[in-house]
LUMTI-113348 format. One record per residue (C-alpha): residue number from 1; x, y, z. Coordinates in nm, 2 decimals, decimal comma. Each point is the difference from the previous one (the first is absolute). Example, Ala and Ser with C-alpha at 12.3 -4.5 7.8 and 13.67 -1.06 7.14 Angstrom:
{resi = 1 | c1 = 1,23 | c2 = -0,45 | c3 = 0,78}
{resi = 2 | c1 = 0,14 | c2 = 0,34 | c3 = -0,07}
END
This chain:
{resi = 1 | c1 = 2,92 | c2 = 0,11 | c3 = -0,83}
{resi = 2 | c1 = 0,04 | c2 = 0,06 | c3 = 0,41}
{resi = 3 | c1 = 0,33 | c2 = -0,18 | c3 = 0,08}
{resi = 4 | c1 = 0,17 | c2 = 0,32 | c3 = 0,07}
{resi = 5 | c1 = -0,31 | c2 = 0,18 | c3 = 0,21}
{resi = 6 | c1 = 0,03 | c2 = 0,01 | c3 = 0,34}
{resi = 7 | c1 = -0,38 | c2 = -0,12 | c3 = 0,10}
{resi = 8 | c1 = -0,10 | c2 = 0,16 | c3 = 0,41}
{resi = 9 | c1 = -0,29 | c2 = -0,25 | c3 = -0,03}
{resi = 10 | c1 = -0,15 | c2 = 0,14 | c3 = 0,37}
{resi = 11 | c1 = 0,01 | c2 = 0,38 | c3 = -0,14}
{resi = 12 | c1 = -0,15 | c2 = -0,05 | c3 = -0,34}
{resi = 13 | c1 = -0,26 | c2 = -0,19 | c3 = 0,28}
{resi = 14 | c1 = -0,05 | c2 = 0,36 | c3 = 0,18}
{resi = 15 | c1 = -0,07 | c2 = 0,19 | c3 = -0,34}
{resi = 16 | c1 = -0,27 | c2 = -0,26 | c3 = -0,13}
{resi = 17 | c1 = -0,17 | c2 = -0,01 | c3 = 0,32}
{resi = 18 | c1 = -0,07 | c2 = 0,36 | c3 = -0,04}
{resi = 19 | c1 = -0,15 | c2 = -0,07 | c3 = -0,37}
{resi = 20 | c1 = -0,21 | c2 = -0,30 | c3 = 0,10}
{resi = 21 | c1 = -0,10 | c2 = 0,23 | c3 = 0,32}
{resi = 22 | c1 = -0,14 | c2 = 0,26 | c3 = -0,28}
{resi = 23 | c1 = -0,18 | c2 = -0,20 | c3 = -0,24}
{resi = 24 | c1 = -0,14 | c2 = -0,21 | c3 = 0,30}
{resi = 25 | c1 = -0,10 | c2 = 0,31 | c3 = 0,21}
{resi = 26 | c1 = -0,11 | c2 = 0,17 | c3 = -0,37}
{resi = 27 | c1 = -0,25 | c2 = -0,33 | c3 = -0,08}
{resi = 28 | c1 = -0,15 | c2 = 0,00 | c3 = 0,38}
{resi = 29 | c1 = -0,12 | c2 = 0,35 | c3 = 0,00}
{resi = 30 | c1 = -0,15 | c2 = -0,02 | c3 = -0,36}
{resi = 31 | c1 = -0,18 | c2 = -0,35 | c3 = 0,14}
{resi = 32 | c1 = -0,10 | c2 = 0,23 | c3 = 0,29}
{resi = 33 | c1 = -0,09 | c2 = 0,26 | c3 = -0,21}
{resi = 34 | c1 = -0,24 | c2 = -0,22 | c3 = -0,25}
{resi = 35 | c1 = 0,29 | c2 = -0,11 | c3 = -0,24}
{resi = 36 | c1 = -0,07 | c2 = -0,37 | c3 = 0,03}
{resi = 37 | c1 = -0,22 | c2 = -0,17 | c3 = -0,21}
{resi = 38 | c1 = -0,13 | c2 = -0,40 | c3 = 0,07}
{resi = 39 | c1 = -0,19 | c2 = -0,21 | c3 = -0,24}
{resi = 40 | c1 = -0,35 | c2 = -0,09 | c3 = 0,06}
{resi = 41 | c1 = 0,18 | c2 = -0,34 | c3 = 0,08}
{resi = 42 | c1 = 0,16 | c2 = 0,13 | c3 = 0,36}
{resi = 43 | c1 = -0,31 | c2 = 0,28 | c3 = 0,07}
{resi = 44 | c1 = -0,31 | c2 = -0,16 | c3 = -0,19}
{resi = 45 | c1 = -0,19 | c2 = 0,18 | c3 = -0,25}
{resi = 46 | c1 = -0,07 | c2 = -0,08 | c3 = -0,36}
{resi = 47 | c1 = 0,20 | c2 = 0,05 | c3 = -0,33}
{resi = 48 | c1 = -0,16 | c2 = 0,07 | c3 = -0,33}
{resi = 49 | c1 = 0,15 | c2 = 0,00 | c3 = -0,31}
{resi = 50 | c1 = -0,18 | c2 = 0,15 | c3 = -0,33}
{resi = 51 | c1 = 0,18 | c2 = -0,04 | c3 = -0,35}
{resi = 52 | c1 = -0,01 | c2 = 0,23 | c3 = -0,26}
{resi = 53 | c1 = 0,08 | c2 = 0,12 | c3 = -0,33}
{resi = 54 | c1 = 0,17 | c2 = 0,31 | c3 = -0,16}
{resi = 55 | c1 = 0,10 | c2 = 0,33 | c3 = 0,21}
{resi = 56 | c1 = -0,21 | c2 = 0,02 | c3 = 0,30}
{resi = 57 | c1 = 0,08 | c2 = 0,24 | c3 = 0,25}
{resi = 58 | c1 = 0,11 | c2 = -0,09 | c3 = 0,34}
{resi = 59 | c1 = -0,17 | c2 = 0,31 | c3 = 0,15}
{resi = 60 | c1 = -0,33 | c2 = -0,03 | c3 = -0,15}
{resi = 61 | c1 = -0,06 | c2 = -0,41 | c3 = 0,06}
{resi = 62 | c1 = 0,08 | c2 = 0,16 | c3 = 0,37}
{resi = 63 | c1 = -0,20 | c2 = 0,24 | c3 = 0,00}
{resi = 64 | c1 = -0,30 | c2 = -0,24 | c3 = -0,09}
{resi = 65 | c1 = 0,15 | c2 = -0,23 | c3 = 0,23}
{resi = 66 | c1 = -0,02 | c2 = 0,26 | c3 = 0,28}
{resi = 67 | c1 = -0,35 | c2 = 0,09 | c3 = -0,09}
{resi = 68 | c1 = -0,12 | c2 = -0,28 | c3 = 0,17}
{resi = 69 | c1 = 0,20 | c2 = -0,15 | c3 = 0,19}
{resi = 70 | c1 = 0,00 | c2 = 0,34 | c3 = 0,21}
{resi = 71 | c1 = 0,20 | c2 = 0,03 | c3 = 0,32}
{resi = 72 | c1 = 0,08 | c2 = -0,38 | c3 = -0,08}
{resi = 73 | c1 = 0,36 | c2 = -0,05 | c3 = 0,05}
{resi = 74 | c1 = 0,14 | c2 = -0,12 | c3 = -0,31}
{resi = 75 | c1 = 0,34 | c2 = 0,04 | c3 = -0,24}
{resi = 76 | c1 = 0,02 | c2 = -0,09 | c3 = -0,37}
{resi = 77 | c1 = 0,30 | c2 = -0,14 | c3 = -0,22}
{resi = 78 | c1 = 0,08 | c2 = 0,00 | c3 = -0,35}
{resi = 79 | c1 = 0,14 | c2 = -0,36 | c3 = -0,16}
{resi = 80 | c1 = 0,06 | c2 = 0,01 | c3 = -0,37}
{resi = 81 | c1 = 0,09 | c2 = -0,35 | c3 = -0,21}
{resi = 82 | c1 = 0,34 | c2 = -0,07 | c3 = -0,20}
{resi = 83 | c1 = -0,16 | c2 = 0,08 | c3 = -0,36}
{resi = 84 | c1 = -0,15 | c2 = 0,34 | c3 = 0,18}
{resi = 85 | c1 = -0,37 | c2 = -0,21 | c3 = -0,11}
{resi = 86 | c1 = -0,10 | c2 = -0,08 | c3 = 0,36}
{resi = 87 | c1 = -0,07 | c2 = 0,27 | c3 = 0,25}
{resi = 88 | c1 = -0,18 | c2 = -0,03 | c3 = 0,33}
{resi = 89 | c1 = -0,06 | c2 = 0,26 | c3 = 0,29}
{resi = 90 | c1 = 0,02 | c2 = -0,18 | c3 = 0,32}
{resi = 91 | c1 = -0,22 | c2 = 0,12 | c3 = 0,30}
{resi = 92 | c1 = 0,10 | c2 = -0,10 | c3 = 0,31}
{resi = 93 | c1 = -0,20 | c2 = 0,09 | c3 = 0,29}
{resi = 94 | c1 = 0,06 | c2 = -0,01 | c3 = 0,41}
{resi = 95 | c1 = -0,15 | c2 = -0,28 | c3 = 0,25}
{resi = 96 | c1 = -0,16 | c2 = 0,28 | c3 = 0,20}
{resi = 97 | c1 = -0,30 | c2 = 0,02 | c3 = -0,26}
{resi = 98 | c1 = 0,00 | c2 = -0,28 | c3 = -0,18}
{resi = 99 | c1 = -0,22 | c2 = 0,04 | c3 = -0,39}
{resi = 100 | c1 = -0,31 | c2 = -0,18 | c3 = -0,03}
{resi = 101 | c1 = -0,15 | c2 = -0,17 | c3 = -0,27}
{resi = 102 | c1 = -0,24 | c2 = 0,24 | c3 = -0,09}
{resi = 103 | c1 = 0,26 | c2 = 0,26 | c3 = 0,03}
{resi = 104 | c1 = 0,23 | c2 = -0,19 | c3 = -0,22}
{resi = 105 | c1 = -0,26 | c2 = -0,08 | c3 = -0,21}
{resi = 106 | c1 = -0,13 | c2 = 0,43 | c3 = -0,08}
{resi = 107 | c1 = 0,40 | c2 = 0,06 | c3 = -0,03}
{resi = 108 | c1 = 0,06 | c2 = -0,27 | c3 = -0,32}
{resi = 109 | c1 = -0,35 | c2 = 0,20 | c3 = -0,16}
{resi = 110 | c1 = 0,15 | c2 = 0,29 | c3 = 0,07}
{resi = 111 | c1 = 0,32 | c2 = -0,02 | c3 = -0,14}
{resi = 112 | c1 = -0,11 | c2 = -0,21 | c3 = -0,29}
{resi = 113 | c1 = -0,28 | c2 = 0,26 | c3 = -0,10}
{resi = 114 | c1 = 0,22 | c2 = 0,29 | c3 = 0,04}
{resi = 115 | c1 = 0,28 | c2 = -0,12 | c3 = -0,18}
{resi = 116 | c1 = -0,13 | c2 = -0,24 | c3 = -0,26}
{resi = 117 | c1 = 0,24 | c2 = 0,07 | c3 = -0,25}
{resi = 118 | c1 = 0,21 | c2 = -0,09 | c3 = 0,20}
{resi = 119 | c1 = -0,10 | c2 = -0,31 | c3 = 0,04}
{resi = 120 | c1 = 0,04 | c2 = 0,00 | c3 = 0,39}
{resi = 121 | c1 = -0,06 | c2 = -0,36 | c3 = 0,09}
{resi = 122 | c1 = 0,05 | c2 = -0,13 | c3 = 0,41}
{resi = 123 | c1 = 0,28 | c2 = -0,28 | c3 = -0,10}
{resi = 124 | c1 = 0,02 | c2 = -0,14 | c3 = 0,38}
{resi = 125 | c1 = -0,17 | c2 = 0,09 | c3 = 0,37}
{resi = 126 | c1 = 0,13 | c2 = -0,16 | c3 = 0,34}
{resi = 127 | c1 = -0,06 | c2 = 0,08 | c3 = 0,33}
{resi = 128 | c1 = 0,15 | c2 = -0,07 | c3 = 0,35}
{resi = 129 | c1 = -0,16 | c2 = 0,06 | c3 = 0,31}
{resi = 130 | c1 = 0,23 | c2 = 0,15 | c3 = 0,28}
{resi = 131 | c1 = 0,00 | c2 = -0,31 | c3 = 0,22}
{resi = 132 | c1 = 0,14 | c2 = -0,21 | c3 = -0,26}
{resi = 133 | c1 = 0,28 | c2 = 0,28 | c3 = -0,07}
{resi = 134 | c1 = 0,07 | c2 = 0,04 | c3 = 0,35}
{resi = 135 | c1 = 0,09 | c2 = -0,35 | c3 = -0,01}
{resi = 136 | c1 = 0,23 | c2 = -0,05 | c3 = -0,35}
{resi = 137 | c1 = 0,17 | c2 = 0,30 | c3 = 0,18}
{resi = 138 | c1 = 0,04 | c2 = -0,22 | c3 = 0,28}
{resi = 139 | c1 = 0,14 | c2 = -0,29 | c3 = -0,14}
{resi = 140 | c1 = 0,20 | c2 = 0,25 | c3 = -0,26}
{resi = 141 | c1 = 0,17 | c2 = 0,11 | c3 = 0,31}
{resi = 142 | c1 = 0,05 | c2 = -0,36 | c3 = 0,18}
{resi = 143 | c1 = 0,15 | c2 = -0,09 | c3 = -0,33}
{resi = 144 | c1 = 0,30 | c2 = 0,27 | c3 = -0,02}
{resi = 145 | c1 = 0,05 | c2 = -0,06 | c3 = 0,38}
{resi = 146 | c1 = 0,04 | c2 = -0,37 | c3 = -0,02}
{resi = 147 | c1 = 0,25 | c2 = 0,05 | c3 = -0,28}
{resi = 148 | c1 = 0,19 | c2 = 0,22 | c3 = 0,20}
{resi = 149 | c1 = -0,02 | c2 = -0,29 | c3 = 0,28}
{resi = 150 | c1 = 0,12 | c2 = -0,20 | c3 = -0,23}
{resi = 151 | c1 = 0,31 | c2 = 0,25 | c3 = -0,11}
{resi = 152 | c1 = 0,16 | c2 = 0,03 | c3 = 0,32}
{resi = 153 | c1 = -0,04 | c2 = -0,44 | c3 = 0,09}
{resi = 154 | c1 = 0,18 | c2 = -0,06 | c3 = -0,32}
{resi = 155 | c1 = 0,29 | c2 = 0,32 | c3 = -0,03}
{resi = 156 | c1 = 0,04 | c2 = -0,12 | c3 = 0,42}
{resi = 157 | c1 = 0,10 | c2 = -0,29 | c3 = -0,10}
{resi = 158 | c1 = 0,20 | c2 = 0,01 | c3 = -0,31}
{resi = 159 | c1 = 0,18 | c2 = 0,25 | c3 = 0,14}
{resi = 160 | c1 = 0,09 | c2 = -0,15 | c3 = 0,40}
{resi = 161 | c1 = 0,35 | c2 = 0,02 | c3 = -0,06}
{resi = 162 | c1 = 0,01 | c2 = 0,41 | c3 = 0,03}
{resi = 163 | c1 = -0,30 | c2 = 0,04 | c3 = 0,21}
{resi = 164 | c1 = -0,32 | c2 = -0,11 | c3 = -0,15}
{resi = 165 | c1 = -0,25 | c2 = 0,12 | c3 = 0,19}
{resi = 166 | c1 = 0,14 | c2 = 0,37 | c3 = -0,03}
{resi = 167 | c1 = 0,02 | c2 = -0,03 | c3 = -0,33}
{resi = 168 | c1 = -0,32 | c2 = -0,12 | c3 = -0,09}
{resi = 169 | c1 = -0,13 | c2 = 0,28 | c3 = 0,24}
{resi = 170 | c1 = 0,17 | c2 = 0,26 | c3 = -0,23}
{resi = 171 | c1 = -0,03 | c2 = -0,10 | c3 = -0,37}
{resi = 172 | c1 = -0,37 | c2 = -0,06 | c3 = 0,12}
{resi = 173 | c1 = 0,07 | c2 = 0,43 | c3 = 0,15}
{resi = 174 | c1 = 0,08 | c2 = 0,03 | c3 = -0,39}
{resi = 175 | c1 = -0,29 | c2 = -0,17 | c3 = -0,15}
{resi = 176 | c1 = -0,24 | c2 = 0,22 | c3 = 0,25}
{resi = 177 | c1 = 0,14 | c2 = 0,28 | c3 = -0,15}
{resi = 178 | c1 = -0,05 | c2 = -0,08 | c3 = -0,40}
{resi = 179 | c1 = -0,38 | c2 = -0,11 | c3 = 0,08}
{resi = 180 | c1 = -0,03 | c2 = 0,36 | c3 = 0,20}
{resi = 181 | c1 = 0,17 | c2 = 0,17 | c3 = -0,29}
{resi = 182 | c1 = -0,27 | c2 = -0,20 | c3 = -0,24}
{resi = 183 | c1 = -0,34 | c2 = 0,09 | c3 = 0,24}
{resi = 184 | c1 = 0,13 | c2 = 0,39 | c3 = -0,03}
{resi = 185 | c1 = 0,11 | c2 = -0,04 | c3 = -0,36}
{resi = 186 | c1 = -0,38 | c2 = -0,09 | c3 = -0,07}
{resi = 187 | c1 = -0,08 | c2 = 0,30 | c3 = 0,23}
{resi = 188 | c1 = 0,21 | c2 = 0,27 | c3 = -0,22}
{resi = 189 | c1 = -0,16 | c2 = -0,15 | c3 = -0,32}
{resi = 190 | c1 = -0,33 | c2 = 0,02 | c3 = 0,10}
{resi = 191 | c1 = 0,03 | c2 = -0,40 | c3 = -0,08}
{resi = 192 | c1 = -0,28 | c2 = -0,26 | c3 = 0,09}
{resi = 193 | c1 = 0,07 | c2 = -0,27 | c3 = 0,26}
{resi = 194 | c1 = -0,10 | c2 = -0,34 | c3 = -0,19}
{resi = 195 | c1 = 0,08 | c2 = -0,34 | c3 = -0,04}
{resi = 196 | c1 = 0,30 | c2 = 0,11 | c3 = -0,21}
{resi = 197 | c1 = 0,13 | c2 = 0,18 | c3 = 0,27}
{resi = 198 | c1 = 0,03 | c2 = -0,30 | c3 = 0,22}
{resi = 199 | c1 = 0,15 | c2 = -0,19 | c3 = -0,31}
{resi = 200 | c1 = 0,27 | c2 = 0,31 | c3 = -0,02}
{resi = 201 | c1 = 0,02 | c2 = -0,04 | c3 = 0,44}
{resi = 202 | c1 = 0,10 | c2 = -0,39 | c3 = -0,05}
{resi = 203 | c1 = 0,23 | c2 = 0,03 | c3 = -0,29}
{resi = 204 | c1 = 0,24 | c2 = 0,30 | c3 = 0,15}
{resi = 205 | c1 = -0,02 | c2 = -0,23 | c3 = 0,34}
{resi = 206 | c1 = 0,16 | c2 = -0,26 | c3 = -0,26}
{resi = 207 | c1 = 0,24 | c2 = 0,25 | c3 = -0,20}
{resi = 208 | c1 = 0,16 | c2 = 0,15 | c3 = 0,35}
{resi = 209 | c1 = 0,06 | c2 = -0,30 | c3 = 0,19}
{resi = 210 | c1 = 0,18 | c2 = -0,10 | c3 = -0,28}
{resi = 211 | c1 = 0,21 | c2 = 0,22 | c3 = -0,04}
{resi = 212 | c1 = 0,01 | c2 = -0,02 | c3 = 0,37}
{resi = 213 | c1 = 0,11 | c2 = -0,31 | c3 = 0,05}
{resi = 214 | c1 = 0,31 | c2 = 0,05 | c3 = -0,30}
{resi = 215 | c1 = 0,12 | c2 = 0,27 | c3 = 0,22}
{resi = 216 | c1 = -0,02 | c2 = -0,22 | c3 = 0,33}
{resi = 217 | c1 = 0,19 | c2 = -0,27 | c3 = -0,25}
{resi = 218 | c1 = 0,29 | c2 = 0,22 | c3 = -0,08}
{resi = 219 | c1 = 0,02 | c2 = 0,06 | c3 = 0,36}
{resi = 220 | c1 = 0,00 | c2 = -0,29 | c3 = 0,09}
{resi = 221 | c1 = 0,29 | c2 = -0,11 | c3 = -0,22}
{resi = 222 | c1 = 0,20 | c2 = 0,28 | c3 = 0,05}
{resi = 223 | c1 = -0,02 | c2 = -0,05 | c3 = 0,39}
{resi = 224 | c1 = 0,20 | c2 = -0,36 | c3 = -0,09}
{resi = 225 | c1 = 0,23 | c2 = 0,13 | c3 = -0,26}
{resi = 226 | c1 = 0,08 | c2 = 0,33 | c3 = 0,17}
{resi = 227 | c1 = -0,07 | c2 = -0,13 | c3 = 0,43}
{resi = 228 | c1 = 0,23 | c2 = 0,34 | c3 = 0,11}
{resi = 229 | c1 = -0,23 | c2 = 0,22 | c3 = -0,19}
{resi = 230 | c1 = -0,22 | c2 = 0,19 | c3 = 0,28}
{resi = 231 | c1 = -0,41 | c2 = -0,02 | c3 = -0,07}
{resi = 232 | c1 = 0,02 | c2 = 0,35 | c3 = -0,15}
{resi = 233 | c1 = 0,23 | c2 = -0,06 | c3 = -0,26}
{resi = 234 | c1 = -0,11 | c2 = -0,38 | c3 = -0,07}
{resi = 235 | c1 = -0,33 | c2 = 0,18 | c3 = -0,05}
{resi = 236 | c1 = 0,15 | c2 = 0,30 | c3 = -0,23}
{resi = 237 | c1 = 0,19 | c2 = -0,24 | c3 = -0,19}
{resi = 238 | c1 = -0,28 | c2 = -0,24 | c3 = -0,08}
{resi = 239 | c1 = -0,24 | c2 = 0,26 | c3 = -0,09}
{resi = 240 | c1 = 0,28 | c2 = 0,11 | c3 = -0,27}
{resi = 241 | c1 = 0,01 | c2 = -0,37 | c3 = -0,13}
{resi = 242 | c1 = -0,33 | c2 = -0,03 | c3 = -0,06}
{resi = 243 | c1 = -0,16 | c2 = 0,37 | c3 = -0,09}
{resi = 244 | c1 = 0,05 | c2 = -0,04 | c3 = -0,38}
{resi = 245 | c1 = -0,15 | c2 = -0,34 | c3 = 0,00}
{resi = 246 | c1 = -0,31 | c2 = 0,19 | c3 = 0,21}
{resi = 247 | c1 = -0,03 | c2 = 0,26 | c3 = -0,21}
{resi = 248 | c1 = 0,04 | c2 = -0,16 | c3 = -0,31}
{resi = 249 | c1 = -0,31 | c2 = -0,24 | c3 = 0,11}
{resi = 250 | c1 = -0,23 | c2 = 0,30 | c3 = 0,13}
{resi = 251 | c1 = 0,07 | c2 = 0,21 | c3 = -0,36}
{resi = 252 | c1 = -0,10 | c2 = -0,29 | c3 = -0,18}
{resi = 253 | c1 = -0,33 | c2 = -0,05 | c3 = 0,14}
{resi = 254 | c1 = -0,04 | c2 = 0,36 | c3 = 0,05}
{resi = 255 | c1 = 0,01 | c2 = 0,05 | c3 = -0,44}
{resi = 256 | c1 = -0,25 | c2 = -0,27 | c3 = -0,02}
{resi = 257 | c1 = -0,29 | c2 = 0,14 | c3 = 0,23}
{resi = 258 | c1 = 0,14 | c2 = 0,36 | c3 = -0,10}
{resi = 259 | c1 = -0,18 | c2 = -0,16 | c3 = -0,36}
{resi = 260 | c1 = -0,32 | c2 = -0,14 | c3 = 0,19}
{resi = 261 | c1 = -0,02 | c2 = 0,38 | c3 = 0,16}
{resi = 262 | c1 = 0,03 | c2 = 0,21 | c3 = -0,38}
{resi = 263 | c1 = -0,22 | c2 = -0,24 | c3 = -0,13}
{resi = 264 | c1 = -0,25 | c2 = 0,04 | c3 = 0,27}
{resi = 265 | c1 = 0,00 | c2 = 0,36 | c3 = -0,01}
{resi = 266 | c1 = 0,01 | c2 = 0,03 | c3 = -0,40}
{resi = 267 | c1 = -0,33 | c2 = -0,25 | c3 = 0,03}
{resi = 268 | c1 = -0,15 | c2 = 0,13 | c3 = 0,28}
{resi = 269 | c1 = 0,05 | c2 = -0,34 | c3 = 0,15}
{resi = 270 | c1 = -0,09 | c2 = 0,06 | c3 = 0,35}
{resi = 271 | c1 = 0,05 | c2 = -0,34 | c3 = 0,19}
{resi = 272 | c1 = 0,32 | c2 = -0,01 | c3 = -0,20}
{resi = 273 | c1 = 0,11 | c2 = 0,37 | c3 = 0,07}
{resi = 274 | c1 = -0,08 | c2 = -0,13 | c3 = 0,41}
{resi = 275 | c1 = 0,22 | c2 = -0,31 | c3 = 0,00}
{resi = 276 | c1 = 0,31 | c2 = 0,17 | c3 = -0,21}
{resi = 277 | c1 = 0,05 | c2 = 0,32 | c3 = 0,18}
{resi = 278 | c1 = 0,01 | c2 = -0,14 | c3 = 0,36}
{resi = 279 | c1 = 0,18 | c2 = -0,30 | c3 = -0,15}
{resi = 280 | c1 = 0,26 | c2 = 0,24 | c3 = -0,13}
{resi = 281 | c1 = 0,07 | c2 = 0,19 | c3 = 0,35}
{resi = 282 | c1 = -0,01 | c2 = -0,38 | c3 = 0,18}
{resi = 283 | c1 = 0,29 | c2 = -0,09 | c3 = -0,21}
{resi = 284 | c1 = 0,22 | c2 = 0,35 | c3 = 0,01}
{resi = 285 | c1 = -0,09 | c2 = -0,06 | c3 = 0,38}
{resi = 286 | c1 = 0,09 | c2 = -0,36 | c3 = 0,04}
{resi = 287 | c1 = 0,37 | c2 = 0,08 | c3 = -0,13}
{resi = 288 | c1 = 0,09 | c2 = 0,25 | c3 = 0,22}
{resi = 289 | c1 = -0,17 | c2 = -0,17 | c3 = 0,34}
{resi = 290 | c1 = 0,20 | c2 = -0,33 | c3 = -0,08}
{resi = 291 | c1 = 0,36 | c2 = 0,19 | c3 = -0,05}
{resi = 292 | c1 = -0,09 | c2 = 0,29 | c3 = 0,22}
{resi = 293 | c1 = -0,28 | c2 = -0,04 | c3 = 0,24}
{resi = 294 | c1 = 0,06 | c2 = -0,40 | c3 = 0,12}
{resi = 295 | c1 = 0,32 | c2 = -0,06 | c3 = -0,01}
{resi = 296 | c1 = 0,11 | c2 = 0,28 | c3 = 0,17}
{resi = 297 | c1 = -0,23 | c2 = 0,02 | c3 = 0,28}
{resi = 298 | c1 = 0,07 | c2 = -0,34 | c3 = 0,08}
{resi = 299 | c1 = 0,40 | c2 = 0,10 | c3 = 0,04}
{resi = 300 | c1 = -0,15 | c2 = 0,31 | c3 = 0,24}
{resi = 301 | c1 = -0,19 | c2 = -0,28 | c3 = 0,22}
{resi = 302 | c1 = 0,29 | c2 = -0,23 | c3 = 0,04}
{resi = 303 | c1 = 0,24 | c2 = 0,27 | c3 = 0,09}
{resi = 304 | c1 = -0,26 | c2 = 0,15 | c3 = 0,20}
{resi = 305 | c1 = -0,02 | c2 = -0,33 | c3 = 0,19}
{resi = 306 | c1 = 0,40 | c2 = -0,03 | c3 = -0,02}
{resi = 307 | c1 = -0,02 | c2 = 0,29 | c3 = 0,21}
{resi = 308 | c1 = -0,22 | c2 = -0,10 | c3 = 0,23}
{resi = 309 | c1 = 0,16 | c2 = -0,30 | c3 = 0,10}
{resi = 310 | c1 = 0,31 | c2 = 0,17 | c3 = 0,02}
{resi = 311 | c1 = -0,12 | c2 = 0,30 | c3 = 0,27}
{resi = 312 | c1 = -0,19 | c2 = -0,36 | c3 = 0,19}
{resi = 313 | c1 = 0,39 | c2 = -0,16 | c3 = -0,01}
{resi = 314 | c1 = 0,13 | c2 = 0,33 | c3 = 0,13}
END
């Protein structure tokens, strides 16, 4: 498919960097202005899930909750089972003002009384203190950092012959961009950052790294059979050789993730939505970054080092 196409990986990289910058800056700006939502596991607070039957409007439910909670910072999401019979409204309350047992009981009694015909009942209740939430967030960040460091060590050792450390660092740059994209997507779509997001982060790290390793493997192989090529020609040839493989692998996985998103939207499954949407964008980002960010960035670095050495000799 790409045999007759001349690929200029560095030119594509420049275009992609503009696209990445636009997405990431948008996500950061929205986060600053309050679009980012953290799960209670990361910020502390309480979560109450109320089951109901029939067609209970969310606006009515929210009015009643607001009348009892007052100025307490909270949000409400709706979940619906696959068969349409199991329906719940989930109330997430900020850790800045946690819900005491008395207020919770009053709220539950009010909802049960006012919406008796809908058979409203408290299905689940849990709370996390801000200090515990902070510890959990710290541990999650440490897990991601350790994973990133292991990536650098692994790639550095595996690709010693083509400059292991530089290859590892440029691969890490591509991974950071992928993670920033998933973060920005959560802010843009107002998705909650929860344990599902951490699963997305670790999965994207694996997928993107695997695709990058495929590119570096082809570079090493091309260098063995075509030593006369310049480093940039080698990279362009290698990317062309693995492009179909990387795209097909990513598209296959994305189709499965899109199925999850469709199911989540149809049945109002918030937990699947917070997993599927950032995962889909992360996979797309990983496909492009492994082909046109990690490799071309590595080429730029090697060319810079070569020029510096030439100037020193001169």
